[in-house]
C-alpha positions in Angstrom: -13.2 -5.1 9.7 -15.2 -2.2 9.4 -11.8 -0.4 9.1 -11.2 -3.1 6.0 -14.6 -1.7 4.2 -13.7 1.9 5.1 -10.4 1.9 3.7 -11.4 0.8 0.5 -14.5 2.8 0.0 -11.4 6.2 0.7 -9.3 4.6 -1.9 -11.9 4.5 -4.6 -13.1 8.4 -3.9 -9.3 8.8 -4.6 -8.4 5.9 -7.0 -6.5 8.2 -9.4 -5.2 4.9 -11.7 -8.2 2.4 -13.0 -8.2 -0.5 -14.5 -9.9 -2.1 -17.1 -13.9 -1.7 -16.3 -14.7 -4.7 -18.1 -13.3 -7.7 -17.2 -12.8 -8.2 -13.7 -11.0 -11.5 -14.1 -8.3 -9.3 -15.2 -7.0 -8.2 -11.8 -4.8 -10.8 -11.0 -1.3 -10.7 -9.6 -0.7 -10.4 -5.7 -3.6 -9.9 -3.4 -3.0 -6.6 -3.2 -2.4 -6.1 -6.7 -5.8 -7.5 -6.8 -7.2 -5.2 -4.2 -6.0 -1.9 -6.0 -7.4 -3.3 -9.8 -10.4 -4.0 -8.3 -10.5 -0.7 -6.5 -9.7 0.9 -9.9 -12.4 -0.9 -11.9 -15.5 -0.1 -9.3 -13.7 4.2 -9.4 -14.7 3.7 -13.1 -18.3 2.5 -12.2 -18.7 4.9 -9.8 -17.8 7.7 -11.9 -20.6 6.4 -14.4 -23.0 5.6 -11.4 -22.9 9.0 -10.3 -24.1 10.3 -13.9 -26.4 7.8 -13.9 -28.1 8.7 -11.1 -27.4 13.0 -12.2 -29.1 12.3 -15.2 -32.4 10.0 -13.7 -32.7 12.7 -11.6 -33.1 15.6 -13.3 -35.6 13.4 -15.9 -38.0 12.6 -12.7 -40.7 14.1 -12.3 -40.6 15.7 -8.1 -42.1 12.5 -6.3 -39.9 10.6 -8.3 -37.1 12.2 -7.1 -37.1 12.2 -3.7 -37.9 8.2 -3.8 -35.0 8.0 -5.8 -32.9 10.2 -3.7 -34.2 7.8 -0.6 -33.5 4.8 -2.6 -29.8 5.4 -3.3 -29.2 6.9 0.0 -30.8 2.7 1.3 -28.4 1.4 -1.8 -25.5 2.6 -0.6 -26.3 1.3 3.1 -26.8 -2.0 1.5 -24.0 -2.1 -0.9 -21.1 -1.3 2.0 -22.9 -3.5 4.7 -23.3 -6.3 2.2 -19.6 -5.5 1.4 -18.3 -6.0 4.6 -19.9 -9.1 5.0 -17.3 -10.2 2.6 -14.3 -8.7 4.4 -14.7 -10.0 7.2 -14.1 -13.5 6.1 -10.9 -15.4 6.7 -7.4 -14.8 4.7 -6.6 -12.2 2.9 -8.8 -13.2 0.5 -11.6 -11.5 2.0 -9.8 -8.2 0.7 -10.6 -9.4 -2.9 -14.0 -10.7 -2.3 -14.9 -6.9 -0.7 -13.5 -5.4 -3.3 -15.1 -7.4 -6.1 -18.4 -7.0 -3.9 -17.8 -3.5 -4.2 -17.0 -3.7 -7.8 -20.2 -6.3 -9.2 -22.8 -3.8 -6.9 -21.3 -0.8 -8.3 -21.3 -1.7 -11.7 -25.2 -3.2 -11.6 -26.4 -0.3 -9.8 -24.2 1.8 -12.5 -26.4 0.0 -15.5 -29.8 -0.2 -13.8 -29.7 3.5 -13.5 -28.0 3.9 -17.1 -31.3 2.4 -18.3 -34.1 4.6 -16.3 -36.5 6.2 -18.9 -35.1 4.3 -21.7 
């Protein structure tokens, strides 16, 4: 089951085709289509998260930078472990649940980091 999460994460880093990053309900169709759509949305949110993290690191004081780096690394571990739980569920819907978990958590963290310093 861990391989499901690893596969999702690998595809996220190379997702060339991204869906609408807004409404996750726009991901419909077969299970495979839904998973691909969620991967695309997550890839877009991951780009925003990366930009927001880099900006937050740039704006942070030295002591804050070290703490933000540590927090981000722990957040990634938590997100991955949390979404793995969903991926280990029963049936093919577990793939959709894991994908939605990654999308939702990545969006939330991106928005949180974008709000720093405002």
